[in-house]
LOTORLO-77881 format. One record per residue: chain; residue number from 1; x, y, z of N, C-alpha, C in turn. Coordinates in nm, 3 decimals. Example, Ala and Ser with C-alpha at 12.3 -4.5 7.8 and 13.67 -1.06 7.14 Angstrom:
REM residues 2
{A; 1; {1.319; -0.569; 0.780}; {1.230; -0.450; 0.780}; {1.320; -0.330; 0.780}}
{A; 2; {1.285; -0.225; 0.708}; {1.367; -0.106; 0.714}; {1.290; 0.003; 0.787}}
END
This chain:
REM residues 216
{A; 1; {13.619; 14.148; 25.380}; {13.537; 14.304; 25.275}; {13.452; 14.335; 25.371}}
{A; 2; {13.519; 14.485; 25.427}; {13.381; 14.561; 25.499}; {13.294; 14.586; 25.446}}
{A; 3; {13.175; 14.634; 25.530}; {13.051; 14.704; 25.444}; {13.060; 14.811; 25.354}}
{A; 4; {13.171; 14.895; 25.380}; {13.193; 15.033; 25.325}; {13.244; 14.983; 25.170}}
{A; 5; {13.320; 14.908; 25.144}; {13.404; 14.864; 25.010}; {13.283; 14.786; 24.944}}
{A; 6; {13.236; 14.672; 25.010}; {13.148; 14.650; 24.936}; {13.028; 14.732; 24.886}}
{A; 7; {12.987; 14.831; 24.957}; {12.871; 14.904; 24.944}; {12.938; 14.978; 24.790}}
{A; 8; {13.041; 15.030; 24.816}; {13.148; 15.081; 24.696}; {13.173; 15.000; 24.584}}
{A; 9; {13.174; 14.907; 24.600}; {13.206; 14.816; 24.480}; {13.077; 14.781; 24.402}}
{A; 10; {13.006; 14.757; 24.499}; {12.787; 14.735; 24.432}; {12.766; 14.870; 24.361}}
{A; 11; {12.802; 14.975; 24.423}; {12.804; 15.088; 24.304}; {12.839; 15.105; 24.199}}
{A; 12; {12.999; 15.089; 24.188}; {13.062; 15.088; 24.063}; {12.977; 14.985; 23.968}}
{A; 13; {12.980; 14.869; 24.013}; {12.903; 14.764; 23.941}; {12.762; 14.805; 23.856}}
{A; 14; {12.683; 14.864; 23.971}; {12.556; 14.955; 23.920}; {12.604; 15.033; 23.794}}
{A; 15; {12.670; 15.109; 23.831}; {12.678; 15.188; 23.710}; {12.731; 15.149; 23.598}}
{A; 16; {12.849; 15.056; 23.597}; {12.885; 14.964; 23.485}; {12.779; 14.955; 23.397}}
{A; 17; {12.680; 14.848; 23.487}; {12.559; 14.785; 23.421}; {12.501; 14.880; 23.350}}
{A; 18; {12.457; 14.990; 23.441}; {12.383; 15.057; 23.371}; {12.426; 15.123; 23.203}}
{A; 19; {12.560; 15.175; 23.261}; {12.623; 15.238; 23.141}; {12.639; 15.132; 22.999}}
{A; 20; {12.663; 15.034; 23.046}; {12.642; 14.882; 22.932}; {12.523; 14.896; 22.853}}
{A; 21; {12.435; 14.922; 22.941}; {12.279; 14.915; 22.862}; {12.268; 15.069; 22.791}}
{A; 22; {12.300; 15.163; 22.795}; {12.323; 15.244; 22.716}; {12.404; 15.250; 22.573}}
{A; 23; {12.527; 15.186; 22.614}; {12.600; 15.147; 22.523}; {12.540; 15.063; 22.411}}
{A; 24; {12.458; 14.978; 22.469}; {12.422; 14.856; 22.389}; {12.303; 14.928; 22.315}}
{A; 25; {12.233; 15.019; 22.363}; {12.110; 15.072; 22.309}; {12.149; 15.139; 22.218}}
{A; 26; {12.288; 15.244; 22.217}; {12.328; 15.298; 22.063}; {12.366; 15.232; 21.993}}
{A; 27; {12.426; 15.099; 22.013}; {12.459; 15.030; 21.934}; {12.329; 14.942; 21.865}}
{A; 28; {12.246; 14.910; 21.898}; {12.072; 14.877; 21.865}; {12.081; 14.979; 21.754}}
{A; 29; {12.046; 15.089; 21.798}; {12.029; 15.193; 21.680}; {12.128; 15.177; 21.593}}
{A; 30; {12.221; 15.237; 21.577}; {12.349; 15.209; 21.491}; {12.318; 15.099; 21.399}}
{A; 31; {12.299; 14.985; 21.421}; {12.311; 14.847; 21.328}; {12.147; 14.901; 21.280}}
{A; 32; {12.063; 14.917; 21.336}; {11.931; 14.925; 21.227}; {11.954; 15.021; 21.163}}
{A; 33; {12.042; 15.133; 21.146}; {12.016; 15.236; 21.066}; {12.098; 15.176; 20.944}}
{A; 34; {12.250; 15.157; 20.983}; {12.333; 15.127; 20.879}; {12.355; 14.967; 20.851}}
{A; 35; {12.316; 14.874; 20.942}; {12.331; 14.730; 20.879}; {12.181; 14.662; 20.911}}
{A; 36; {12.057; 14.718; 20.846}; {11.974; 14.672; 20.837}; {11.908; 14.511; 20.815}}
{A; 37; {12.038; 14.472; 20.701}; {12.000; 14.351; 20.679}; {12.069; 14.237; 20.769}}
{A; 38; {12.117; 14.321; 20.876}; {12.230; 14.228; 20.957}; {12.370; 14.255; 20.991}}
{A; 39; {12.409; 14.278; 21.076}; {12.534; 14.290; 21.137}; {12.660; 14.137; 21.118}}
{A; 40; {12.713; 14.158; 21.028}; {12.777; 14.058; 20.941}; {12.915; 14.116; 20.866}}
{A; 41; {13.022; 14.039; 20.859}; {13.144; 14.052; 20.786}; {13.129; 13.987; 20.653}}
{A; 42; {13.178; 14.061; 20.570}; {13.232; 14.196; 20.537}; {13.137; 14.292; 20.575}}
{A; 43; {13.173; 14.375; 20.644}; {13.096; 14.493; 20.717}; {13.103; 14.626; 20.598}}
{A; 44; {12.981; 14.684; 20.561}; {12.971; 14.796; 20.471}; {13.052; 14.912; 20.555}}
{A; 45; {13.139; 15.010; 20.507}; {13.220; 15.126; 20.588}; {13.121; 15.208; 20.633}}
{A; 46; {13.117; 15.293; 20.740}; {13.063; 15.399; 20.762}; {13.179; 15.528; 20.744}}
{A; 47; {13.127; 15.613; 20.599}; {13.257; 15.674; 20.560}; {13.208; 15.827; 20.596}}
{A; 48; {13.093; 15.887; 20.629}; {13.060; 16.012; 20.636}; {13.093; 16.045; 20.793}}
{A; 49; {13.052; 16.173; 20.842}; {13.090; 16.208; 20.964}; {13.025; 16.189; 21.050}}
{A; 50; {12.910; 16.087; 21.032}; {12.885; 15.974; 21.180}; {13.032; 15.915; 21.230}}
{A; 51; {13.113; 15.889; 21.157}; {13.207; 15.782; 21.211}; {13.320; 15.869; 21.293}}
{A; 52; {13.320; 15.983; 21.300}; {13.398; 16.079; 21.368}; {13.284; 16.103; 21.528}}
{A; 53; {13.150; 16.082; 21.494}; {13.081; 16.128; 21.610}; {13.087; 16.007; 21.716}}
{A; 54; {13.100; 15.885; 21.656}; {13.128; 15.746; 21.719}; {13.249; 15.728; 21.785}}
{A; 55; {13.370; 15.785; 21.698}; {13.512; 15.809; 21.808}; {13.520; 15.862; 21.913}}
{A; 56; {13.460; 16.004; 21.890}; {13.421; 16.057; 22.017}; {13.354; 16.046; 22.110}}
{A; 57; {13.236; 15.964; 22.078}; {13.139; 15.869; 22.160}; {13.240; 15.784; 22.252}}
{A; 58; {13.308; 15.695; 22.197}; {13.399; 15.618; 22.231}; {13.483; 15.638; 22.343}}
{A; 59; {13.551; 15.784; 22.291}; {13.606; 15.829; 22.404}; {13.561; 15.872; 22.484}}
{A; 60; {13.439; 15.953; 22.473}; {13.354; 15.994; 22.594}; {13.337; 15.867; 22.696}}
{A; 61; {13.280; 15.753; 22.667}; {13.278; 15.679; 22.725}; {13.371; 15.633; 22.851}}
{A; 62; {13.536; 15.611; 22.778}; {13.640; 15.575; 22.849}; {13.656; 15.718; 22.998}}
{A; 63; {13.643; 15.867; 22.925}; {13.661; 15.949; 23.000}; {13.543; 15.943; 23.134}}
{A; 64; {13.432; 15.875; 23.096}; {13.285; 15.888; 23.224}; {13.381; 15.742; 23.298}}
{A; 65; {13.414; 15.653; 23.225}; {13.486; 15.559; 23.350}; {13.586; 15.605; 23.438}}
{A; 66; {13.682; 15.663; 23.354}; {13.795; 15.712; 23.455}; {13.737; 15.806; 23.582}}
{A; 67; {13.642; 15.918; 23.523}; {13.584; 15.983; 23.614}; {13.542; 15.927; 23.739}}
{A; 68; {13.449; 15.839; 23.711}; {13.399; 15.746; 23.825}; {13.511; 15.697; 23.948}}
{A; 69; {13.572; 15.635; 23.867}; {13.706; 15.602; 23.947}; {13.777; 15.666; 23.984}}
{A; 70; {13.794; 15.774; 23.945}; {13.871; 15.904; 24.018}; {13.810; 15.930; 24.141}}
{A; 71; {13.689; 15.930; 24.118}; {13.601; 16.000; 24.260}; {13.603; 15.879; 24.353}}
{A; 72; {13.582; 15.718; 24.315}; {13.576; 15.641; 24.422}; {13.705; 15.639; 24.486}}
{A; 73; {13.796; 15.653; 24.430}; {13.960; 15.557; 24.501}; {14.043; 15.698; 24.554}}
{A; 74; {14.167; 15.678; 24.632}; {14.186; 15.781; 24.689}; {14.356; 15.763; 24.629}}
{A; 75; {14.412; 15.625; 24.594}; {14.543; 15.601; 24.579}; {14.557; 15.564; 24.447}}
{A; 76; {14.650; 15.579; 24.376}; {14.698; 15.532; 24.200}; {14.640; 15.414; 24.176}}
{A; 77; {14.685; 15.303; 24.244}; {14.649; 15.187; 24.243}; {14.514; 15.137; 24.256}}
{A; 78; {14.477; 15.195; 24.382}; {14.317; 15.154; 24.397}; {14.238; 15.263; 24.286}}
{A; 79; {14.247; 15.318; 24.246}; {14.207; 15.368; 24.115}; {14.171; 15.289; 24.001}}
{A; 80; {14.316; 15.240; 23.977}; {14.343; 15.177; 23.888}; {14.273; 15.043; 23.870}}
{A; 81; {14.248; 14.967; 24.011}; {14.171; 14.843; 24.042}; {14.013; 14.894; 24.012}}
{A; 82; {13.946; 15.003; 24.066}; {13.828; 15.039; 24.022}; {13.798; 15.060; 23.865}}
{A; 83; {13.879; 15.097; 23.801}; {13.883; 15.132; 23.650}; {13.898; 15.016; 23.591}}
{A; 84; {13.964; 14.886; 23.623}; {13.934; 14.795; 23.532}; {13.825; 14.708; 23.589}}
{A; 85; {13.756; 14.724; 23.715}; {13.647; 14.646; 23.752}; {13.532; 14.733; 23.678}}
{A; 86; {13.540; 14.855; 23.680}; {13.421; 14.914; 23.579}; {13.417; 14.872; 23.448}}
{A; 87; {13.542; 14.881; 23.406}; {13.552; 14.851; 23.249}; {13.510; 14.738; 23.228}}
{A; 88; {13.564; 14.602; 23.258}; {13.525; 14.450; 23.272}; {13.388; 14.471; 23.259}}
{A; 89; {13.316; 14.506; 23.395}; {13.182; 14.476; 23.412}; {13.119; 14.553; 23.273}}
{A; 90; {13.130; 14.688; 23.303}; {13.106; 14.724; 23.134}; {13.089; 14.662; 23.012}}
{A; 91; {13.201; 14.582; 22.976}; {13.217; 14.547; 22.855}; {13.133; 14.410; 22.850}}
{A; 92; {13.132; 14.310; 23.000}; {13.062; 14.225; 22.954}; {12.932; 14.219; 22.980}}
{A; 93; {12.876; 14.370; 23.066}; {12.733; 14.339; 23.026}; {12.707; 14.397; 22.893}}
{A; 94; {12.777; 14.481; 22.815}; {12.724; 14.536; 22.702}; {12.698; 14.413; 22.614}}
{A; 95; {12.788; 14.319; 22.608}; {12.708; 14.189; 22.544}; {12.610; 14.106; 22.557}}
{A; 96; {12.566; 14.108; 22.740}; {12.460; 14.047; 22.802}; {12.352; 14.148; 22.743}}
{A; 97; {12.391; 14.241; 22.721}; {12.206; 14.342; 22.720}; {12.221; 14.321; 22.570}}
{A; 98; {12.330; 14.326; 22.433}; {12.266; 14.322; 22.312}; {12.214; 14.192; 22.299}}
{A; 99; {12.236; 14.031; 22.392}; {12.200; 13.920; 22.382}; {12.022; 13.941; 22.384}}
{A; 100; {12.013; 14.029; 22.500}; {11.871; 14.063; 22.583}; {11.764; 14.149; 22.454}}
{A; 101; {11.850; 14.245; 22.388}; {11.773; 14.345; 22.334}; {11.765; 14.257; 22.183}}
{A; 102; {11.848; 14.218; 22.128}; {11.883; 14.188; 21.957}; {11.905; 14.023; 21.963}}
{A; 103; {11.895; 13.950; 22.081}; {11.951; 13.839; 22.065}; {12.106; 13.828; 21.979}}
{A; 104; {12.165; 13.907; 22.000}; {12.307; 13.886; 21.946}; {12.391; 13.924; 22.029}}
{A; 105; {12.527; 13.851; 22.077}; {12.597; 13.752; 21.953}; {12.500; 13.619; 21.962}}
{A; 106; {12.486; 13.553; 21.812}; {12.422; 13.401; 21.836}; {12.525; 13.322; 21.887}}
{A; 107; {12.672; 13.362; 21.867}; {12.781; 13.260; 21.947}; {12.854; 13.348; 22.035}}
{A; 108; {12.929; 13.309; 22.131}; {13.044; 13.385; 22.191}; {13.193; 13.409; 22.063}}
{A; 109; {13.143; 13.330; 21.980}; {13.278; 13.338; 21.849}; {13.222; 13.429; 21.746}}
{A; 110; {13.125; 13.481; 21.736}; {13.050; 13.580; 21.609}; {13.163; 13.710; 21.644}}
{A; 111; {13.240; 13.739; 21.555}; {13.320; 13.865; 21.569}; {13.240; 14.025; 21.568}}
{A; 112; {13.313; 14.104; 21.640}; {13.258; 14.206; 21.656}; {13.361; 14.306; 21.653}}
{A; 113; {13.314; 14.484; 21.628}; {13.436; 14.596; 21.597}; {13.413; 14.592; 21.751}}
{A; 114; {13.541; 14.597; 21.835}; {13.564; 14.642; 21.970}; {13.534; 14.794; 22.002}}
{A; 115; {13.624; 14.845; 21.887}; {13.673; 14.987; 21.942}; {13.720; 15.050; 21.816}}
{A; 116; {13.759; 15.160; 21.790}; {13.749; 15.236; 21.646}; {13.887; 15.325; 21.704}}
{A; 117; {13.940; 15.336; 21.808}; {14.065; 15.429; 21.846}; {14.199; 15.360; 21.894}}
{A; 118; {14.289; 15.317; 21.805}; {14.322; 15.445; 21.688}; {14.256; 15.393; 21.573}}
{A; 119; {14.269; 15.271; 21.579}; {14.210; 15.212; 21.441}; {14.114; 15.105; 21.478}}
{A; 120; {13.996; 15.058; 21.372}; {13.906; 14.960; 21.455}; {13.981; 14.805; 21.516}}
{A; 121; {13.926; 14.764; 21.627}; {13.982; 14.666; 21.714}; {13.856; 14.541; 21.630}}
{A; 122; {13.906; 14.433; 21.597}; {13.819; 14.337; 21.556}; {13.849; 14.193; 21.602}}
{A; 123; {13.742; 14.109; 21.663}; {13.771; 14.001; 21.742}; {13.652; 13.946; 21.698}}
{A; 124; {13.661; 13.807; 21.807}; {13.525; 13.701; 21.833}; {13.488; 13.758; 21.963}}
{A; 125; {13.399; 13.755; 21.999}; {13.320; 13.797; 22.103}; {13.362; 13.770; 22.264}}
{A; 126; {13.417; 13.632; 22.245}; {13.445; 13.540; 22.351}; {13.621; 13.638; 22.394}}
{A; 127; {13.681; 13.675; 22.312}; {13.820; 13.765; 22.355}; {13.794; 13.885; 22.412}}
{A; 128; {13.687; 13.958; 22.412}; {13.720; 14.094; 22.478}; {13.659; 14.048; 22.637}}
{A; 129; {13.575; 13.961; 22.622}; {13.498; 13.911; 22.723}; {13.550; 13.835; 22.815}}
{A; 130; {13.704; 13.738; 22.800}; {13.776; 13.660; 22.856}; {13.843; 13.762; 22.943}}
{A; 131; {13.922; 13.854; 22.853}; {13.999; 13.974; 22.890}; {13.920; 14.047; 23.036}}
{A; 132; {13.786; 14.088; 23.029}; {13.715; 14.176; 23.090}; {13.687; 14.061; 23.217}}
{A; 133; {13.688; 13.956; 23.207}; {13.663; 13.862; 23.326}; {13.777; 13.871; 23.422}}
{A; 134; {13.923; 13.837; 23.339}; {14.061; 13.897; 23.429}; {14.047; 13.997; 23.520}}
{A; 135; {14.017; 14.115; 23.444}; {13.988; 14.231; 23.510}; {13.951; 14.276; 23.602}}
{A; 136; {13.811; 14.197; 23.614}; {13.735; 14.179; 23.681}; {13.791; 14.145; 23.855}}
{A; 137; {13.813; 13.990; 23.805}; {13.867; 13.925; 23.909}; {14.025; 14.007; 23.992}}
{A; 138; {14.102; 14.064; 23.907}; {14.219; 14.094; 23.966}; {14.211; 14.238; 24.042}}
{A; 139; {14.094; 14.289; 23.957}; {14.048; 14.443; 24.017}; {14.021; 14.424; 24.202}}
{A; 140; {13.911; 14.316; 24.208}; {13.881; 14.276; 24.355}; {13.987; 14.213; 24.427}}
{A; 141; {14.097; 14.121; 24.358}; {14.194; 14.129; 24.467}; {14.269; 14.208; 24.484}}
{A; 142; {14.309; 14.299; 24.406}; {14.386; 14.451; 24.392}; {14.337; 14.512; 24.546}}
{A; 143; {14.170; 14.537; 24.531}; {14.098; 14.631; 24.611}; {14.141; 14.548; 24.737}}
{A; 144; {14.111; 14.400; 24.782}; {14.102; 14.363; 24.908}; {14.219; 14.349; 24.963}}
{A; 145; {14.321; 14.344; 24.859}; {14.456; 14.387; 24.899}; {14.496; 14.493; 24.968}}
{A; 146; {14.451; 14.593; 24.911}; {14.485; 14.728; 24.971}; {14.416; 14.729; 25.101}}
{A; 147; {14.296; 14.705; 25.112}; {14.216; 14.701; 25.210}; {14.280; 14.638; 25.343}}
{A; 148; {14.345; 14.498; 25.309}; {14.403; 14.459; 25.409}; {14.559; 14.499; 25.476}}
{A; 149; {14.610; 14.612; 25.398}; {14.735; 14.697; 25.427}; {14.853; 14.684; 25.361}}
{A; 150; {14.778; 14.565; 25.256}; {14.903; 14.553; 25.179}; {14.946; 14.621; 25.028}}
{A; 151; {15.025; 14.689; 25.056}; {15.001; 14.814; 24.902}; {15.068; 14.769; 24.824}}
{A; 152; {14.947; 14.759; 24.709}; {14.990; 14.683; 24.584}; {15.059; 14.810; 24.486}}
{A; 153; {15.205; 14.758; 24.460}; {15.316; 14.815; 24.411}; {15.369; 14.751; 24.294}}
{A; 154; {15.324; 14.730; 24.145}; {15.367; 14.641; 24.074}; {15.539; 14.676; 24.054}}
{A; 155; {15.621; 14.534; 24.026}; {15.737; 14.586; 24.019}; {15.773; 14.605; 23.897}}
{A; 156; {15.896; 14.668; 23.860}; {15.928; 14.662; 23.692}; {15.920; 14.575; 23.593}}
{A; 157; {15.954; 14.440; 23.658}; {15.980; 14.306; 23.608}; {15.806; 14.299; 23.581}}
{A; 158; {15.710; 14.278; 23.678}; {15.577; 14.277; 23.631}; {15.529; 14.366; 23.558}}
{A; 159; {15.576; 14.481; 23.534}; {15.477; 14.583; 23.470}; {15.558; 14.554; 23.313}}
{A; 160; {15.644; 14.518; 23.295}; {15.738; 14.505; 23.158}; {15.610; 14.367; 23.114}}
{A; 161; {15.636; 14.248; 23.179}; {15.566; 14.132; 23.167}; {15.409; 14.174; 23.124}}
{A; 162; {15.334; 14.274; 23.186}; {15.189; 14.302; 23.152}; {15.184; 14.380; 23.048}}
{A; 163; {15.268; 14.484; 23.048}; {15.265; 14.550; 22.880}; {15.305; 14.424; 22.751}}
{A; 164; {15.384; 14.352; 22.778}; {15.408; 14.246; 22.682}; {15.311; 14.189; 22.608}}
{A; 165; {15.211; 14.138; 22.724}; {15.074; 14.039; 22.733}; {14.984; 14.161; 22.673}}
{A; 166; {14.970; 14.305; 22.725}; {14.879; 14.391; 22.668}; {14.912; 14.406; 22.533}}
{A; 167; {15.022; 14.422; 22.489}; {15.063; 14.433; 22.358}; {15.011; 14.327; 22.247}}
{A; 168; {15.052; 14.208; 22.306}; {15.003; 14.072; 22.212}; {14.842; 14.080; 22.193}}
{A; 169; {14.755; 14.104; 22.321}; {14.643; 14.103; 22.260}; {14.572; 14.222; 22.194}}
{A; 170; {14.629; 14.336; 22.196}; {14.570; 14.437; 22.116}; {14.622; 14.407; 21.989}}
{A; 171; {14.748; 14.328; 21.946}; {14.788; 14.327; 21.801}; {14.677; 14.203; 21.775}}
{A; 172; {14.649; 14.138; 21.846}; {14.525; 14.017; 21.786}; {14.406; 14.066; 21.755}}
{A; 173; {14.370; 14.210; 21.833}; {14.268; 14.282; 21.794}; {14.299; 14.372; 21.679}}
{A; 174; {14.378; 14.379; 21.647}; {14.396; 14.507; 21.542}; {14.494; 14.460; 21.416}}
{A; 175; {14.577; 14.312; 21.417}; {14.624; 14.280; 21.324}; {14.590; 14.263; 21.157}}
{A; 176; {14.434; 14.257; 21.203}; {14.353; 14.196; 21.073}; {14.246; 14.335; 21.000}}
{A; 177; {14.289; 14.421; 21.063}; {14.205; 14.545; 21.090}; {14.190; 14.589; 20.905}}
{A; 178; {14.295; 14.574; 20.866}; {14.294; 14.618; 20.659}; {14.219; 14.550; 20.615}}
{A; 179; {14.188; 14.423; 20.613}; {14.072; 14.380; 20.546}; {13.944; 14.419; 20.570}}
{A; 180; {13.914; 14.448; 20.698}; {13.758; 14.516; 20.756}; {13.762; 14.634; 20.673}}
{A; 181; {13.858; 14.710; 20.673}; {13.855; 14.879; 20.613}; {13.855; 14.856; 20.487}}
{A; 182; {13.889; 14.784; 20.390}; {13.847; 14.729; 20.266}; {13.747; 14.643; 20.227}}
{A; 183; {13.661; 14.653; 20.333}; {13.521; 14.551; 20.316}; {13.561; 14.415; 20.260}}
{A; 184; {13.655; 14.340; 20.341}; {13.696; 14.198; 20.282}; {13.649; 14.132; 20.386}}
{A; 185; {13.659; 13.992; 20.395}; {13.633; 13.893; 20.535}; {13.764; 13.911; 20.582}}
{A; 186; {13.778; 13.922; 20.725}; {13.903; 13.896; 20.791}; {13.930; 13.766; 20.837}}
{A; 187; {14.066; 13.727; 20.830}; {14.114; 13.609; 20.821}; {14.096; 13.549; 20.950}}
{A; 188; {14.112; 13.415; 21.000}; {14.098; 13.380; 21.112}; {14.179; 13.445; 21.228}}
{A; 189; {14.099; 13.450; 21.327}; {14.128; 13.523; 21.462}; {14.259; 13.466; 21.532}}
{A; 190; {14.327; 13.554; 21.580}; {14.481; 13.479; 21.637}; {14.482; 13.450; 21.764}}
{A; 191; {14.387; 13.353; 21.793}; {14.377; 13.304; 21.952}; {14.487; 13.256; 22.030}}
{A; 192; {14.608; 13.261; 21.979}; {14.736; 13.239; 22.019}; {14.780; 13.352; 22.091}}
{A; 193; {14.782; 13.446; 22.026}; {14.831; 13.557; 22.100}; {14.729; 13.595; 22.186}}
{A; 194; {14.584; 13.582; 22.196}; {14.539; 13.621; 22.311}; {14.533; 13.513; 22.424}}
{A; 195; {14.578; 13.406; 22.403}; {14.620; 13.294; 22.493}; {14.730; 13.346; 22.562}}
{A; 196; {14.823; 13.359; 22.488}; {14.967; 13.426; 22.544}; {15.015; 13.518; 22.620}}
{A; 197; {14.915; 13.626; 22.559}; {14.900; 13.763; 22.618}; {14.816; 13.789; 22.771}}
{A; 198; {14.714; 13.666; 22.758}; {14.657; 13.683; 22.869}; {14.742; 13.581; 23.022}}
{A; 199; {14.810; 13.473; 22.968}; {14.912; 13.427; 23.052}; {14.997; 13.553; 23.073}}
{A; 200; {15.074; 13.624; 22.998}; {15.158; 13.695; 23.053}; {15.079; 13.790; 23.139}}
{A; 201; {14.974; 13.895; 23.129}; {14.901; 13.946; 23.189}; {14.895; 13.878; 23.325}}
{A; 202; {14.858; 13.748; 23.329}; {14.815; 13.672; 23.512}; {14.953; 13.662; 23.568}}
{A; 203; {15.046; 13.618; 23.503}; {15.185; 13.617; 23.540}; {15.234; 13.743; 23.594}}
{A; 204; {15.212; 13.865; 23.550}; {15.256; 14.004; 23.594}; {15.174; 14.005; 23.712}}
{A; 205; {15.047; 13.986; 23.729}; {14.977; 14.035; 23.815}; {15.009; 13.949; 23.945}}
{A; 206; {15.043; 13.836; 23.906}; {15.084; 13.748; 24.038}; {15.221; 13.753; 24.116}}
{A; 207; {15.299; 13.816; 24.025}; {15.428; 13.845; 24.061}; {15.415; 13.957; 24.155}}
{A; 208; {15.348; 14.064; 24.109}; {15.306; 14.206; 24.166}; {15.235; 14.162; 24.302}}
{A; 209; {15.160; 14.093; 24.310}; {15.033; 14.035; 24.451}; {15.108; 13.975; 24.540}}
{A; 210; {15.187; 13.850; 24.492}; {15.244; 13.790; 24.580}; {15.359; 13.858; 24.652}}
{A; 211; {15.443; 13.917; 24.585}; {15.551; 14.019; 24.613}; {15.565; 14.092; 24.740}}
{A; 212; {15.403; 14.170; 24.716}; {15.391; 14.262; 24.792}; {15.306; 14.241; 24.916}}
{A; 213; {15.230; 14.136; 24.908}; {15.192; 14.096; 25.041}; {15.289; 14.011; 25.120}}
{A; 214; {15.411; 13.936; 25.025}; {15.514; 13.901; 25.112}; {15.644; 14.019; 25.192}}
{A; 215; {15.597; 14.132; 25.123}; {15.682; 14.236; 25.191}; {15.602; 14.320; 25.247}}
{A; 216; {15.474; 14.293; 25.321}; {15.421; 14.392; 25.386}; {15.393; 14.310; 25.534}}
END
């Protein structure tokens, strides 16, 4: 890995870590306002205009990550790699900052609301962090492969497998949303969906990565 690429990756990582702090600071304020007795399920729903603001804030976060990665990369899959790198680092350090600031989560198995678009995503902290770790690893391998002259272009098969894995993971986050919306205790998290989805995502990446390196 040359110095220019290392410098670019380092700047993206620093940006993601700083952005994670901003995100965690906002959540600290929100929890102090809406959950002064502690953030635990079943949650009291936020029903006024503030929930709309929160949805747009989350959308703005994704646009910020996309903007940075479009500036950093020249090719489509290079930009994709930079996006999943910054997203993964941002997500991991979001929980690290929350732990530093308010000593939460007490355990990686504590539940959290991950996202609100289009409906709330709910899972133990370990689930998004494990997915983010995969994203960081895959992003570095993609960028390194491109730097070595191996054009990264996933096959149709790898795309289908990856999408299947993503759907399973997202379903594991959203399948029990209804109970939370009705202020009921969520059921057990579907870890099997996370594991199968993660395995499919890894298989899709390996198919695309090995095949393209072999064809170069």
